[in-house]
Every structure is written in C-alpha cells, then in structure tokens.
N, C-alpha and C positions, 0 to 999 in steps of 0.2 A: 217784789221780793222773791227769793228762791226758797222753796220749802222741800221737805223730805217726803211729802205725800205726792209722789211723782205722778204726772199725767202726761199723755202723749205730747212730745215736743218740748218738755221741760228739762232743764239741766239735771242730770242725776249722777254724774261721775266726772272725774277730771284726773288726768295723769300727765306726767312729764317724761319725755324721752331725753335722757341725759347721757353724755359720753362716759361719765363716771358717777355711778349711783351714790357711792359713799360720799364723794365730794359735794354732790348736790344736796344730800341730806344734811351735811355739815353746814352748808350755806343757809338752807331754808329753816333749819331748826331754830336758830336765834331770831330770824326775821319774823316768823309766824308762830313761834313758840310751839313747834311741832315736835312730837316724838316719832320714832320710826320702828317698825317691826315687820317681819315677813307676814303675809296673809296666813290666817289659820289653815293648817293642813297642807301648806305649800312646801314646808321644810326648808324654805329659803334657797332652794337649789337654783332658781333662775335669777336670783339677785334682786327681784322686785321687792320694794319696800312700801308698806302702807303708812301714810302720814296720819297721825292721830293727835288730838288734843282733848284732854279730859275724857279719854276713853272713846272718843267719837271719831269716825273716819272722815278725813278732810280731803283725801285724794291719794295719789300714789306716784312713785318714781320708778321707772324701769330703764333698762339699758337701751340706748339709741343704736339700732342695728342697721337701719336703712342707709345704704351707701349714698354719700353726698347730701343727706338730709341735715337740716339744722336742728339744733335742740329747741324744742318748743312745747308749750302746754297744749293738750288736746281736750276740748270739751266733748262730753258725751251727752246726748239727749235721749230721753226715755222713749222706748217704743215697745208695744206689746208683741211685735213680731218683726224680728231682725230681717228675716228673708223678704217679707213684703216691703219693708222700708228700702232694702237694697234694690228691689225691682222698681220702686217709685223713683229712687235716685237716678237710675238709668233712663227711665222714661222722661225725666225732667232735664236730661242733658248732663248730669253729673257722671262721675266714674267711681268704681269700687277700688279702693287701695288695699284693703284687707277683707277678704271674703268672710261672710258670717261664720262664726265659730263659737264654741263653748270655751269658757275660761275656767278650767278645773272645777266645774260644777257651781262656780260662784256667780256666773252671769253668762249671757250670750251677747256677743258684740260684733260690730263690723265698723270699718273706717272708710271714709269717702272723701272725694274732692268735688267741690261745687264747680259750676261751669266757668267761674272766674279764677279758680285756683285755690280758694280757701278750703282748708282741711278740717274735717269734723268727724264725729263718730256717733254711733248709737249703742244703746245698752239696754238689755232686759235682765233685771236682777234674777238670780236663781233662787232655789228654795231657802237658802240661808239669808236672803234679803240683802245681798251685796249692793252697795251704792253709797252715796254721800250721806253721812249722819250729822255732820257739822256744816251748817250753812248760815249765812248772815251774821252770826256771832263772831267775835274776834278769832282769827285764824281760819275762818270759813269763806267759801266762795259766796259772793253776794251779787255778782253781775257777770254777764258774758258780753263781749263786744267784738263786732266784726268790722274791720277796716277793709274796704274793697274799692276797686277802681270802677265798679258798675253797681251802684246800690239798687237801681231798679231791676236789673237782671238777677242779682243775688236774692232780692226779696221775692221776686216771682218764683224762683227756684225753691226757696225754703217754704213758701206758702203752699206750693204744690206738694212738697214732701211731708211737711208737718201741719199745714193748715194754720200757721201762725197768724194772729191778728196784728195789725200795725197801727201806730199812731205817730204822725209826723210832728216834730218840734223844730221850729226855726232856730238857727244859731247865728251868732254874729258873723258878718261877712257873707251873708246870703246862703249859707249852707243849711242843709236839713238833716237832722238826726232822727232816725226812725226807731221808735221803741217797739219791741215785739213781746207778745204775750201768747201763751198756749191757747189753742183753739177752744172756744167756749168758756174761757176763764175770765173773771173780772179783772179790771185794771190793776188791782193791787197784786196780781200774780205776774206782772211784767217781770221778765227775767233777763233782758238784754237789749242791745241796740246795734244799729247798722249805720255806718257813716261812710259816705263816698269821699275818697281822698285821691290825690294824684300819686303816681308811681314814686315820685321823689319823697313822699311822706311815708313810704313803706320800707325805709332803710333797715329797720330792725328785723324785718322778715324777708330781706334780700329782694325787695321789690314785688313780692307776691302778696295778694290779699291774705289776711290771716285773722283768726280769732285769738283773743287774749283774755285771760281771766282777771277779775277784780276781786281782791281779797279784803275783807274787813279787818281792820286793826284798831286797837284801843287808842293808840297814839301814832299818828302818821309820821310825825317828825322823828320819833324814837325808832320806829321800824325802818324808816328810810336811812337813818344813821347806821342801823345794823346791816343794811344792804351794802353800804360803802365799806363798813368794817370787815365784811365777809368777802370783799373783792369784787362785788357787783358794781353796776353803774346806775346813774340816775339821769334819765333823758329829759325829765321835766318835773318841776315841783321840788318840795311840797308846796302846794298852793291851794287856796280856797276856791271852790266852785259854789257860788251862792245857791242856797237851798238844797245842795247835794251833799257837800262835805269837803274835807281836806284830802287832797289826793297827790300822789306822785307816780310817775311812770318809770318803772325800773327794769333793769336787765341783769340777769344772774351771770356768774363768771363764764358760763358757756354760751351766752347770747340769747337765752330764752327771755322774752319780755312778759311783764305782768304789771298790774296796777295795785297799789295799796290805797285804801280809803278809810278814813274815819268819818262815818256818816254825820251829817249836820245834826246837832242836838244830842250826840252821843256823850 
C-alpha cells in the first residue's frame, strides 16, 4: 500500500505533462472525481493545476513543454536529499533530465531517466509539506508499475538508487512480476511492480520503457465508462484479477496511459 508517511524510495508525488492543461483537467475530473486549483501562492501564472478530492492533493497537471515528448504521468519518489540522489543516479548509469531545483518553496525535485529509458523523478517536500495527501482511497494513487525491456537491469539500477527490496511473483506464461518495497519496510508497504515486456508491448509509450500509475476507483466499470465518454481509450478491461481487483488499462485523449482499479473486497 502507498501511504503519506513518506520514507526514502516511496511514491510521494505524481504529475501529468499535458499539451492542454484545461482539457486534461476536464477529462480526469469526471473519471477520478477530482477538482482542480492552482497551488497555494502560485497565482496560477504557470498554468499548473493541483488535483484534489475531498480537500486532499492527489497529483498535478502541468503543461508539456519538452519538444517531441509524449504526454505521460510522472511518478516521484521520496528522497531526503535530491542532490545526493542525482549523484547516485549518475553512478548507477542513469541520466539527469531535469537538474535538482526548488519548486516555489513547495518542494525540491529532479527528474531522471533509468538506463533502459524509463523516466521518473524524486521529491523532497518543503516546509509546507507538499506531496500526495490522497492515496489508496478512491481517486488516489495506489500502485506504480514499470514496464521495461530489461527487468534485471532496471531492478539493479533502482536498488542502487533507492535500496528497494524485491519479491518475485510468477505469472502465467512463465513471466515474473517483481514487487518492490522501500528499504527496511515490511511487505505491507509494497508500492509497485516491475514487469519485463517486449518492445511490441510498449506501444502506449512509443516503444520505450515507462512507469504508469494505478488509481483506486470505487467502481471500475463506471470510471472506465467515464474514460470513453471523455474521449479517452481503453486498451484492456475492465476485467477481474483474482485476489487483486477489477482493473482497466486506459489512455487519456492525449495518449497518457494509466490504470483504474477497484481493489478486491472493496
């Protein structure tokens, strides 16, 4: 489960780079029952919107400015020292996409690319405590998942950078799904998984390894219907995953992929 008592290597923020911030907000609002507002003190001058539900921050949407980049969700993992993590990424063979910097006193952050091409970021909340406040409940992030062409290489990299613990789970067809947990934490703090796939299975990310978020919803079928009604697409599901929940793999109108899940027993 993902929690808000962040520890090194645990998910602590999430945002979407969108070509049209207002259009993205109009899409995700009905799907995840989010409201949107500029971050406090920002004045809304940069167009960034904070996604909230019941007054709790669930993530953000900002303007996609990188030339040639696709619209995608970016997971941020907690670190007590953004600069030290950046050095660790370089030592482990990754690269720095966005140098460590402060975000209006709200947080310190940096963005990276792992050796296989998966993009991720790190985040140190500022004095105001910026970060995810809604997790696991409906509308909140409940899991992070990396599809990569080299699971062993990716896991070695992230273990070097974050110290993640791993547990392998066999899947049908001889595949292995690796569950990851922050260093020194019990199994119930597992927060994501890594799956090796072929390049042909990465069509949603243009063939590149990619992280995608899983959001909790109260009714997967209803939320998936809202995806279609809002002009998005459904790549798979809704379907039941025994012991896990009912899930669908979705794509927003700008091509960003994400997963909706109603946990088993919810």
